[in-house]
A tleap script that builds the chain and sets N, CA, C and O, in Angstrom:
source leaprc.protein.ff14SB
mol = sequence {
  NMET LEU ARG HIE SER THR SER LEU ILE SER
  LEU ASP LEU GLN GLN ASN GLY ILE THR ASP
  LYS GLY ALA SER MET MET LEU ASP ALA LEU
  GLN SER ASN ARG SER LEU CYS THR LEU GLN
  MET SER GLY ASN LYS ILE SER ARG GLU ILE
  LEU ASP GLU ILE GLU LEU ARG LEU ALA TYR
  ASN ARG GLN VAL ASP LYS LEU TYR CHIE
}
set mol.1.N position { -22.408 -17.906 -41.506 }
set mol.1.CA position { -23.175 -18.980 -42.100 }
set mol.1.C position { -24.559 -18.495 -42.541 }
set mol.1.O position { -24.962 -18.728 -43.680 }
set mol.2.N position { -25.278 -17.830 -41.655 }
set mol.2.CA position { -26.613 -17.324 -41.979 }
set mol.2.C position { -26.552 -16.321 -43.124 }
set mol.2.O position { -27.418 -16.313 -43.999 }
set mol.3.N position { -25.541 -15.491 -43.113 }
set mol.3.CA position { -25.393 -14.450 -44.123 }
set mol.3.C position { -25.242 -15.044 -45.516 }
set mol.3.O position { -25.773 -14.485 -46.475 }
set mol.4.N position { -24.530 -16.164 -45.656 }
set mol.4.CA position { -24.203 -16.713 -46.965 }
set mol.4.C position { -25.055 -17.921 -47.372 }
set mol.4.O position { -24.897 -18.446 -48.475 }
set mol.5.N position { -25.941 -18.356 -46.503 }
set mol.5.CA position { -26.758 -19.526 -46.815 }
set mol.5.C position { -27.723 -19.231 -47.955 }
set mol.5.O position { -28.370 -18.184 -47.983 }
set mol.6.N position { -27.808 -20.163 -48.890 }
set mol.6.CA position { -28.766 -20.017 -49.988 }
set mol.6.C position { -29.870 -21.064 -49.914 }
set mol.6.O position { -30.770 -21.083 -50.753 }
set mol.7.N position { -29.802 -21.936 -48.904 }
set mol.7.CA position { -30.812 -22.986 -48.802 }
set mol.7.C position { -31.623 -22.942 -47.505 }
set mol.7.O position { -32.615 -23.660 -47.381 }
set mol.8.N position { -31.226 -22.126 -46.553 }
set mol.8.CA position { -31.946 -22.026 -45.289 }
set mol.8.C position { -33.241 -21.246 -45.505 }
set mol.8.O position { -33.205 -20.061 -45.835 }
set mol.9.N position { -34.381 -21.906 -45.320 }
set mol.9.CA position { -35.664 -21.231 -45.543 }
set mol.9.C position { -36.453 -21.009 -44.250 }
set mol.9.O position { -37.340 -20.157 -44.201 }
set mol.10.N position { -36.130 -21.775 -43.208 }
set mol.10.CA position { -36.832 -21.638 -41.940 }
set mol.10.C position { -35.824 -21.773 -40.807 }
set mol.10.O position { -34.999 -22.686 -40.804 }
set mol.11.N position { -35.898 -20.850 -39.841 }
set mol.11.CA position { -34.980 -20.876 -38.714 }
set mol.11.C position { -35.787 -20.743 -37.431 }
set mol.11.O position { -36.465 -19.738 -37.219 }
set mol.12.N position { -35.712 -21.761 -36.575 }
set mol.12.CA position { -36.452 -21.792 -35.314 }
set mol.12.C position { -35.467 -21.583 -34.167 }
set mol.12.O position { -34.688 -22.474 -33.829 }
set mol.13.N position { -35.516 -20.399 -33.581 }
set mol.13.CA position { -34.648 -20.059 -32.454 }
set mol.13.C position { -35.462 -19.820 -31.186 }
set mol.13.O position { -35.030 -19.081 -30.302 }
set mol.14.N position { -36.635 -20.441 -31.093 }
set mol.14.CA position { -37.507 -20.278 -29.939 }
set mol.14.C position { -36.860 -20.843 -28.682 }
set mol.14.O position { -36.163 -21.858 -28.720 }
set mol.15.N position { -37.108 -20.157 -27.560 }
set mol.15.CA position { -36.700 -20.652 -26.243 }
set mol.15.C position { -35.210 -20.995 -26.174 }
set mol.15.O position { -34.837 -22.024 -25.611 }
set mol.16.N position { -34.368 -20.148 -26.738 }
set mol.16.CA position { -32.925 -20.396 -26.725 }
set mol.16.C position { -32.171 -19.449 -25.805 }
set mol.16.O position { -30.940 -19.460 -25.798 }
set mol.17.N position { -32.862 -18.642 -25.039 }
set mol.17.CA position { -32.203 -17.728 -24.118 }
set mol.17.C position { -31.435 -16.619 -24.824 }
set mol.17.O position { -30.485 -16.066 -24.270 }
set mol.18.N position { -31.843 -16.298 -26.036 }
set mol.18.CA position { -31.172 -15.240 -26.801 }
set mol.18.C position { -31.510 -13.889 -26.184 }
set mol.18.O position { -32.672 -13.592 -25.907 }
set mol.19.N position { -30.486 -13.081 -25.974 }
set mol.19.CA position { -30.652 -11.750 -25.399 }
set mol.19.C position { -30.449 -10.705 -26.494 }
set mol.19.O position { -30.197 -11.042 -27.651 }
set mol.20.N position { -30.562 -9.446 -26.116 }
set mol.20.CA position { -30.323 -8.364 -27.073 }
set mol.20.C position { -28.941 -8.476 -27.711 }
set mol.20.O position { -28.785 -8.236 -28.908 }
set mol.21.N position { -27.948 -8.836 -26.919 }
set mol.21.CA position { -26.583 -8.941 -27.437 }
set mol.21.C position { -26.508 -9.990 -28.546 }
set mol.21.O position { -25.947 -9.723 -29.608 }
set mol.22.N position { -27.054 -11.153 -28.316 }
set mol.22.CA position { -27.031 -12.212 -29.323 }
set mol.22.C position { -27.853 -11.858 -30.549 }
set mol.22.O position { -27.435 -12.115 -31.677 }
set mol.23.N position { -29.013 -11.270 -30.331 }
set mol.23.CA position { -29.873 -10.888 -31.450 }
set mol.23.C position { -29.220 -9.789 -32.280 }
set mol.23.O position { -29.338 -9.778 -33.505 }
set mol.24.N position { -28.533 -8.868 -31.615 }
set mol.24.CA position { -27.843 -7.790 -32.327 }
set mol.24.C position { -26.753 -8.338 -33.241 }
set mol.24.O position { -26.500 -7.786 -34.312 }
set mol.25.N position { -26.121 -9.406 -32.824 }
set mol.25.CA position { -25.055 -10.013 -33.624 }
set mol.25.C position { -25.600 -10.623 -34.913 }
set mol.25.O position { -24.851 -10.829 -35.868 }
set mol.26.N position { -26.877 -10.908 -34.941 }
set mol.26.CA position { -27.495 -11.515 -36.118 }
set mol.26.C position { -27.981 -10.497 -37.142 }
set mol.26.O position { -28.310 -10.877 -38.266 }
set mol.27.N position { -28.036 -9.225 -36.792 }
set mol.27.CA position { -28.690 -8.223 -37.631 }
set mol.27.C position { -28.142 -8.141 -39.056 }
set mol.27.O position { -28.922 -8.205 -40.006 }
set mol.28.N position { -26.853 -8.004 -39.233 }
set mol.28.CA position { -26.285 -7.889 -40.577 }
set mol.28.C position { -26.525 -9.152 -41.394 }
set mol.28.O position { -26.822 -9.088 -42.587 }
set mol.29.N position { -26.394 -10.291 -40.739 }
set mol.29.CA position { -26.611 -11.551 -41.444 }
set mol.29.C position { -28.051 -11.678 -41.911 }
set mol.29.O position { -28.301 -12.165 -43.013 }
set mol.30.N position { -28.992 -11.251 -41.097 }
set mol.30.CA position { -30.405 -11.334 -41.477 }
set mol.30.C position { -30.708 -10.440 -42.673 }
set mol.30.O position { -31.506 -10.799 -43.539 }
set mol.31.N position { -30.078 -9.293 -42.715 }
set mol.31.CA position { -30.309 -8.381 -43.835 }
set mol.31.C position { -29.721 -8.938 -45.124 }
set mol.31.O position { -30.286 -8.730 -46.198 }
set mol.32.N position { -28.613 -9.631 -45.037 }
set mol.32.CA position { -27.923 -10.136 -46.221 }
set mol.32.C position { -28.498 -11.443 -46.749 }
set mol.32.O position { -28.382 -11.739 -47.938 }
set mol.33.N position { -29.116 -12.222 -45.875 }
set mol.33.CA position { -29.644 -13.524 -46.285 }
set mol.33.C position { -30.816 -13.342 -47.246 }
set mol.33.O position { -31.693 -12.512 -47.004 }
set mol.34.N position { -30.837 -14.104 -48.321 }
set mol.34.CA position { -31.904 -13.969 -49.320 }
set mol.34.C position { -32.796 -15.205 -49.443 }
set mol.34.O position { -33.698 -15.232 -50.280 }
set mol.35.N position { -32.553 -16.231 -48.617 }
set mol.35.CA position { -33.355 -17.448 -48.752 }
set mol.35.C position { -34.326 -17.658 -47.588 }
set mol.35.O position { -35.288 -18.413 -47.725 }
set mol.36.N position { -34.093 -17.011 -46.456 }
set mol.36.CA position { -34.904 -17.223 -45.262 }
set mol.36.C position { -36.336 -16.732 -45.470 }
set mol.36.O position { -36.558 -15.598 -45.894 }
set mol.37.N position { -37.297 -17.592 -45.169 }
set mol.37.CA position { -38.718 -17.240 -45.304 }
set mol.37.C position { -39.417 -17.111 -43.954 }
set mol.37.O position { -40.335 -16.305 -43.807 }
set mol.38.N position { -38.990 -17.897 -42.971 }
set mol.38.CA position { -39.639 -17.902 -41.668 }
set mol.38.C position { -38.590 -17.853 -40.571 }
set mol.38.O position { -37.628 -18.621 -40.592 }
set mol.39.N position { -38.774 -16.947 -39.606 }
set mol.39.CA position { -37.875 -16.828 -38.464 }
set mol.39.C position { -38.719 -16.855 -37.199 }
set mol.39.O position { -39.604 -16.019 -37.012 }
set mol.40.N position { -38.440 -17.819 -36.336 }
set mol.40.CA position { -39.177 -17.952 -35.076 }
set mol.40.C position { -38.231 -17.625 -33.932 }
set mol.40.O position { -37.208 -18.286 -33.753 }
set mol.41.N position { -38.581 -16.595 -33.155 }
set mol.41.CA position { -37.714 -16.146 -32.072 }
set mol.41.C position { -38.463 -15.960 -30.754 }
set mol.41.O position { -37.945 -15.305 -29.850 }
set mol.42.N position { -39.648 -16.509 -30.621 }
set mol.42.CA position { -40.425 -16.308 -29.398 }
set mol.42.C position { -39.764 -17.002 -28.207 }
set mol.42.O position { -39.025 -17.975 -28.353 }
set mol.43.N position { -40.056 -16.468 -27.040 }
set mol.43.CA position { -39.553 -17.071 -25.808 }
set mol.43.C position { -38.122 -16.707 -25.484 }
set mol.43.O position { -37.507 -17.343 -24.627 }
set mol.44.N position { -37.576 -15.706 -26.140 }
set mol.44.CA position { -36.232 -15.234 -25.843 }
set mol.44.C position { -36.322 -13.913 -25.093 }
set mol.44.O position { -37.409 -13.357 -24.935 }
set mol.45.N position { -35.189 -13.415 -24.635 }
set mol.45.CA position { -35.160 -12.178 -23.852 }
set mol.45.C position { -34.655 -11.031 -24.717 }
set mol.45.O position { -33.606 -10.442 -24.458 }
set mol.46.N position { -35.437 -10.732 -25.758 }
set mol.46.CA position { -35.058 -9.707 -26.723 }
set mol.46.C position { -36.007 -8.520 -26.557 }
set mol.46.O position { -37.227 -8.680 -26.540 }
set mol.47.N position { -35.430 -7.342 -26.436 }
set mol.47.CA position { -36.238 -6.133 -26.226 }
set mol.47.C position { -37.020 -5.767 -27.487 }
set mol.47.O position { -36.694 -6.192 -28.595 }
set mol.48.N position { -38.045 -4.979 -27.281 }
set mol.48.CA position { -38.853 -4.502 -28.402 }
set mol.48.C position { -37.994 -3.712 -29.391 }
set mol.48.O position { -38.202 -3.799 -30.601 }
set mol.49.N position { -37.046 -2.955 -28.887 }
set mol.49.CA position { -36.163 -2.160 -29.747 }
set mol.49.C position { -35.366 -3.053 -30.715 }
set mol.49.O position { -35.259 -2.744 -31.902 }
set mol.50.N position { -34.823 -4.132 -30.215 }
set mol.50.CA position { -34.045 -5.037 -31.070 }
set mol.50.C position { -34.973 -5.799 -32.014 }
set mol.50.O position { -34.622 -6.017 -33.173 }
set mol.51.N position { -36.138 -6.204 -31.543 }
set mol.51.CA position { -37.097 -6.874 -32.429 }
set mol.51.C position { -37.517 -5.960 -33.575 }
set mol.51.O position { -37.663 -6.408 -34.712 }
set mol.52.N position { -37.710 -4.686 -33.275 }
set mol.52.CA position { -38.046 -3.728 -34.330 }
set mol.52.C position { -36.919 -3.626 -35.348 }
set mol.52.O position { -37.169 -3.538 -36.550 }
set mol.53.N position { -35.679 -3.638 -34.869 }
set mol.53.CA position { -34.524 -3.566 -35.761 }
set mol.53.C position { -34.424 -4.832 -36.618 }
set mol.53.O position { -34.072 -4.759 -37.795 }
set mol.54.N position { -34.732 -5.989 -36.029 }
set mol.54.CA position { -34.741 -7.244 -36.791 }
set mol.54.C position { -35.781 -7.147 -37.906 }
set mol.54.O position { -35.501 -7.500 -39.052 }
set mol.55.N position { -36.964 -6.675 -37.573 }
set mol.55.CA position { -38.016 -6.534 -38.584 }
set mol.55.C position { -37.598 -5.577 -39.696 }
set mol.55.O position { -37.878 -5.822 -40.870 }
set mol.56.N position { -36.936 -4.504 -39.330 }
set mol.56.CA position { -36.455 -3.547 -40.323 }
set mol.56.C position { -35.433 -4.199 -41.258 }
set mol.56.O position { -35.509 -4.040 -42.476 }
set mol.57.N position { -34.487 -4.927 -40.687 }
set mol.57.CA position { -33.470 -5.597 -41.507 }
set mol.57.C position { -34.098 -6.666 -42.403 }
set mol.57.O position { -33.691 -6.840 -43.551 }
set mol.58.N position { -35.085 -7.372 -41.873 }
set mol.58.CA position { -35.734 -8.419 -42.668 }
set mol.58.C position { -36.544 -7.837 -43.819 }
set mol.58.O position { -36.826 -8.534 -44.794 }
set mol.59.N position { -36.913 -6.588 -43.715 }
set mol.59.CA position { -37.652 -5.952 -44.806 }
set mol.59.C position { -36.821 -5.920 -46.083 }
set mol.59.O position { -37.374 -5.870 -47.182 }
set mol.60.N position { -35.495 -5.949 -45.946 }
set mol.60.CA position { -34.609 -5.991 -47.108 }
set mol.60.C position { -34.648 -7.357 -47.787 }
set mol.60.O position { -34.325 -7.487 -48.968 }
set mol.61.N position { -35.047 -8.368 -47.026 }
set mol.61.CA position { -35.134 -9.727 -47.546 }
set mol.61.C position { -36.572 -9.969 -47.974 }
set mol.61.O position { -37.423 -10.280 -47.140 }
set mol.62.N position { -36.839 -9.837 -49.208 }
set mol.62.CA position { -38.210 -9.936 -49.713 }
set mol.62.C position { -38.804 -11.338 -49.610 }
set mol.62.O position { -40.003 -11.512 -49.826 }
set mol.63.N position { -37.990 -12.337 -49.286 }
set mol.63.CA position { -38.465 -13.704 -49.126 }
set mol.63.C position { -39.195 -13.930 -47.799 }
set mol.63.O position { -40.098 -14.763 -47.713 }
set mol.64.N position { -38.798 -13.186 -46.774 }
set mol.64.CA position { -39.356 -13.417 -45.439 }
set mol.64.C position { -40.836 -13.062 -45.421 }
set mol.64.O position { -41.236 -11.946 -45.751 }
set mol.65.N position { -41.631 -14.044 -45.025 }
set mol.65.CA position { -43.062 -13.780 -44.934 }
set mol.65.C position { -43.582 -13.917 -43.499 }
set mol.65.O position { -44.713 -13.523 -43.217 }
set mol.66.N position { -42.768 -14.473 -42.589 }
set mol.66.CA position { -43.223 -14.638 -41.214 }
set mol.66.C position { -42.078 -14.434 -40.243 }
set mol.66.O position { -41.002 -15.013 -40.393 }
set mol.67.N position { -42.328 -13.601 -39.246 }
set mol.67.CA position { -41.424 -13.445 -38.116 }
set mol.67.C position { -42.261 -13.650 -36.871 }
set mol.67.O position { -43.210 -12.906 -36.623 }
set mol.68.N position { -41.913 -14.655 -36.092 }
set mol.68.CA position { -42.626 -14.938 -34.849 }
set mol.68.C position { -41.766 -14.489 -33.686 }
set mol.68.O position { -40.606 -14.886 -33.569 }
set mol.69.N position { -42.340 -13.654 -32.818 }
set mol.69.CA position { -41.606 -13.217 -31.624 }
set mol.69.C position { -42.544 -13.034 -30.467 }
set mol.69.O position { -42.111 -12.669 -29.374 }
savepdb mol mol.pdb
quit
């Protein structure tokens, strides 16, 4: 869904208990999505390594202007 969405511009996943495993599952979708502008992921249990990978993948999406973690 995230990968193919053309209307999702903001995604708030704060305080959802997301771990590295869950965040890793989102990586390809985040890179492919072209409409997302803001992603909020603070308050989850995601390692710095996975957050860095998320930021790297989001760099492919030129629409994203804010990542909160």
